[in-house]
C-alpha positions in Angstrom: -25.7 5.7 8.4 -29.1 3.9 8.8 -31.4 5.3 11.5 -35.2 5.4 11.6 -36.8 2.8 9.4 -38.7 4.1 6.3 -42.2 2.6 6.2 -44.2 4.8 3.8 -44.5 2.0 1.2 -45.8 -1.4 2.4 -43.1 -4.2 2.1 -43.6 -6.3 -1.0 -44.3 -10.1 -0.8 -41.2 -12.3 -0.8 -42.3 -15.6 -2.3 -38.8 -17.1 -2.2 -37.6 -20.0 -4.3 -40.5 -21.8 -6.0 -39.5 -25.3 -7.1 -36.3 -27.3 -7.7 -35.0 -25.1 -10.5 -35.3 -22.0 -8.3 -33.4 -23.7 -5.5 -30.7 -24.8 -8.0 -30.3 -21.1 -9.1 -29.9 -20.2 -5.4 -27.1 -22.8 -5.0 -25.5 -21.9 -8.3 -25.2 -18.3 -7.2 -24.6 -18.4 -3.5 -21.8 -21.1 -3.5 -19.4 -19.2 -5.8 -20.3 -15.9 -4.1 -19.4 -17.3 -0.7 -16.2 -18.9 -2.0 -15.1 -15.5 -3.5 -15.9 -13.8 -0.2 -14.0 -16.4 1.8 -10.9 -16.3 -0.5 -11.1 -12.5 -0.5 -11.1 -12.4 3.4 -8.3 -14.9 3.6 -6.1 -12.8 1.3 -7.3 -9.5 2.9 -6.2 -10.2 6.5 -2.4 -10.5 5.8 -2.6 -7.7 3.3 -4.2 -5.4 5.9 -1.5 -6.4 8.4 1.3 -5.5 6.0 -0.5 -2.2 5.2 -0.7 -1.2 8.9 3.0 -1.8 9.3 4.0 0.2 6.2 1.2 2.8 5.8 -0.6 3.1 9.2 -4.2 4.1 8.6 -3.9 4.3 4.9 -5.4 1.5 2.8 -3.7 1.7 -0.7 -4.0 -2.0 -1.3 -7.0 -3.4 0.6 -9.4 -0.7 -0.8 -8.9 -1.9 -4.4 -8.8 -5.5 -3.2 -12.3 -5.2 -1.7 -13.4 -3.4 -4.8 -12.4 -6.4 -7.0 -14.0 -8.9 -4.6 -17.3 -7.0 -4.7 -17.2 -6.9 -8.5 -16.6 -10.7 -8.6 -19.5 -11.3 -6.1 -21.9 -9.3 -8.3 -20.8 -11.5 -11.2 -21.5 -14.6 -9.2 -24.9 -13.3 -8.3 -25.6 -12.5 -12.0 -26.4 -8.8 -11.3 -25.2 -6.6 -14.2 -23.4 -3.5 -13.0 -22.1 -0.3 -14.6 -20.6 3.0 -13.5 -20.9 6.5 -14.9 -18.5 9.2 -13.9 -15.1 9.1 -12.2 -14.1 8.8 -8.5 -13.1 12.1 -7.0 -9.4 13.1 -6.5 -8.1 14.6 -3.3 -9.5 14.4 0.2 -13.2 13.9 0.6 -16.2 11.7 1.4 -19.1 10.2 -0.5 -22.9 10.7 0.1 -25.4 8.4 -1.6 -28.9 7.2 -1.7 -29.7 4.0 0.1 -31.9 1.2 -1.3 -30.7 -2.2 -0.2 -28.1 -4.4 1.5 -26.8 -4.8 -2.1 -25.4 -1.2 -1.8 -22.5 -2.6 0.1 -21.4 -4.6 -3.0 -22.6 -2.2 -5.6 -20.9 1.0 -4.2 -17.7 -0.8 -3.3 -17.6 -2.1 -6.9 -17.8 1.5 -8.1 -14.9 2.7 -6.1 -13.0 1.9 -2.9 -15.1 3.2 -0.1 -15.6 2.8 3.7 -19.1 2.8 4.9 -20.3 4.7 7.9 -23.2 2.9 9.7 -24.9 2.6 13.0 -23.3 0.3 15.5 -26.3 -2.1 15.6 -25.5 -3.2 12.0 -22.3 -4.9 13.4 -24.5 -7.6 14.9 -26.7 -8.3 11.9 -26.1 -11.9 10.6 -24.7 -11.9 7.1 -24.5 -8.1 6.8 -21.9 -8.0 9.6 -19.5 -10.1 7.5 -19.8 -7.7 4.6 -19.3 -4.7 6.8 -16.3 -6.1 8.6 -14.7 -7.1 5.3 -15.2 -3.6 3.9 -13.9 -2.0 7.0 -17.1 -0.2 7.9 -16.9 2.7 10.4 -19.5 2.1 13.1 -20.9 5.0 15.1 -23.0 5.2 18.2 -25.8 7.7 18.2 -24.9 9.4 21.4 -24.5 13.2 21.5 -21.8 12.8 24.2 -19.6 10.9 21.7 -20.2 13.3 18.8 -16.8 15.1 19.2 -14.9 11.9 19.5 -16.5 10.4 16.5 -16.0 13.6 14.5 -12.3 13.2 15.3 -12.3 9.6 14.1 -13.9 10.7 10.8 -11.3 13.4 10.4 -8.4 11.0 11.0 -9.7 8.6 8.4 -10.3 11.3 5.8 -6.8 12.6 6.4 -5.5 9.1 5.8 -7.2 9.1 2.4 -10.2 7.0 3.2 -13.3 7.6 1.2 -16.0 7.5 3.9 -19.5 6.8 2.5 -22.5 8.2 4.3 -26.3 7.7 3.7 -27.8 11.1 4.5 -31.4 9.7 4.0 -30.9 7.9 7.4 -32.6 4.7 6.2 -33.1 2.5 3.1 -36.1 2.9 0.8 -37.8 0.8 -1.9 -35.3 2.0 -4.5 -37.8 4.0 -6.5 -37.1 7.4 -4.7 -34.6 9.5 -2.9 -35.7 10.4 0.7 -34.9 13.8 2.2 -31.3 14.2 3.3 -30.6 15.0 7.0 -28.5 18.1 7.3 -27.1 17.2 10.7 -24.8 14.6 9.1 -23.0 17.2 7.1 -21.7 19.1 10.2 -19.0 16.5 10.5 -17.5 17.7 7.2 -17.0 21.2 8.5 -14.5 20.4 11.4 -11.6 22.7 11.6 -9.0 19.9 11.6 -10.2 18.6 8.2 -8.2 19.5 5.0 -9.2 22.8 3.5 -9.6 21.3 0.1 -12.1 18.7 1.3 -14.9 17.9 -1.1 -18.1 15.8 -1.1 -18.9 13.6 -4.0 -22.6 12.7 -4.5 -23.3 9.2 -5.7 -26.6 7.8 -7.1 -27.3 4.1 -7.3 -30.3 3.1 -9.5 -31.6 -0.4 -9.5 -33.6 -2.0 -12.4 -35.7 -5.0 -11.4 -35.6 -8.2 -13.4 -38.0 -8.3 -16.2 -41.5 -9.1 -15.1 -40.7 -8.5 -11.4 -41.9 -5.8 -9.0 -40.0 -2.5 -9.7 -39.0 -2.5 -6.0 -37.4 -6.0 -6.3 -34.0 -5.0 -4.9 -35.3 -2.6 -2.3 -34.9 -3.6 1.3 -36.8 -1.6 3.8 -39.2 -1.5 6.8 -39.2 -4.9 8.5 -38.3 -7.1 5.5 -36.4 -10.2 6.6 -32.9 -10.3 5.3 -32.8 -14.0 4.7 -36.0 -14.1 2.8 -34.9 -11.1 0.7 -31.6 -12.7 -0.1 -33.3 -16.0 -1.2 -35.7 -14.0 -3.3 -32.8 -12.2 -5.1 -30.9 -15.5 -5.6 -33.8 -17.5 -6.9 -35.0 -15.1 -9.7 -34.5 -16.6 -13.2 -32.7 -13.7 -14.6 -31.2 -10.8 -12.6 -31.7 -7.1 -13.2 -29.1 -4.4 -13.2 -27.7 -1.4 -11.4 -26.1 1.8 -12.5 -23.9 3.8 -10.2 -23.5 7.5 -11.1 -20.5 9.4 -9.6 -21.3 13.1 -9.9 -19.0 16.1 -9.8 -17.7 16.9 -6.3 -18.9 19.7 -4.1 -16.1 21.8 -2.4 -16.8 22.1 1.3 -15.1 25.5 1.8 -17.5 28.3 2.5 -20.5 26.0 2.8 -22.8 25.3 5.7 -24.2 21.9 6.7 -27.6 23.0 5.3 -26.2 24.2 2.0 -24.1 21.1 1.6 -27.1 18.8 2.3 -29.3 20.7 -0.1 -26.8 20.6 -2.9 -25.9 17.0 -2.5 -29.6 15.9 -2.2 -30.5 17.9 -5.4 -27.7 16.2 -7.3 -28.4 12.7 -6.1 -32.2 13.2 -6.7 -31.7 14.6 -10.2 -29.4 11.7 -11.1 -32.0 9.2 -9.8 -34.8 10.9 -11.7 -32.8 11.3 -14.9 -31.7 7.6 -14.9 -34.8 5.9 -13.5 -35.6 4.7 -17.0 -32.0 3.5 -17.2 -31.3 4.9 -20.7 -27.8 4.7 -22.0 -27.2 8.4 -21.7 -24.9 9.8 -19.0 -26.4 10.7 -15.6 -23.4 12.7 -14.4 
C-alpha cells in the first residue's frame, strides 16, 4: 500500500534506448509481453465471470491464471526469476518489501496474490492495467472508512484471497528494506477474521544487469514510469530476481507492533542474506 514517497536516495539517470539496436530490443520484448497480457485478459474475463457464478468471492481459477500470465511476461521481458520457499497454507495475508513496479509481475509469479494499494494507483497509465488484471484491492486513506475497509479485507481473506501488503508504505531503490509501519497490521487483528490466520513474510531481491547501476530495477521518488520502463526494456541483457517465501507468523496472541517487528525482521534478514544472490536458501 504505497503512501509517502521515499526520497533518501537521489533518483538515478535513465538514459533510455541508445541507438537502433536498443530500440529493437525494446520492440522485441514489449510486443510479446503486451500480446501475452492481452490474451491473458481476454481469457480472464469469462473465467472470472464463471468463477463468480460458481464460487462467489473465491478465485480458484483466475489466481493461478494470473500467476501463469505474469511468469510468461517475465520471460518475454527476459528477466530471470526464481522462488525459494513455499506458499503458506490456510487463511492469511502476505507482507513484502517494495522496490519497483515489477513487483506486480514478480510477486504474482511467485504465488497467486491480490495486492492492496492506494486508490490513486488505479489511475496511473500502464500500472492501472496490471492492477486491474491482478484484481488489486484499492483503499482510500480516510480514517472514517477504516472500519468498512477492514471488513472488506476480512471478507476477502475468508474467501481464501492472499492479500499482499507493502508495510514500508513506499518503494525504495531495491538495495534496502525500509521500516515497516505497524498501523497496517491492525487490520489483521479484527475479531471476524479466522483464528488460525497467519502472515507470510516475502522478500524480493533484484540483481541488476551486469555493468549496470545496482539500483537498476528500483523505482522511487519522482522517477517517470515510461522512462523507467524503456530503460528496463532497452538493456542488452537483463538481470534477475529471487523471491523468498518465509515461514508464516501466526497472528493469534500478537499485537500490531509485535507482528510488524517480527515481519520486518524476517524480510530484512532475507534481503540481507540474499543481497549477494548466492545459491543458498534465504528462507
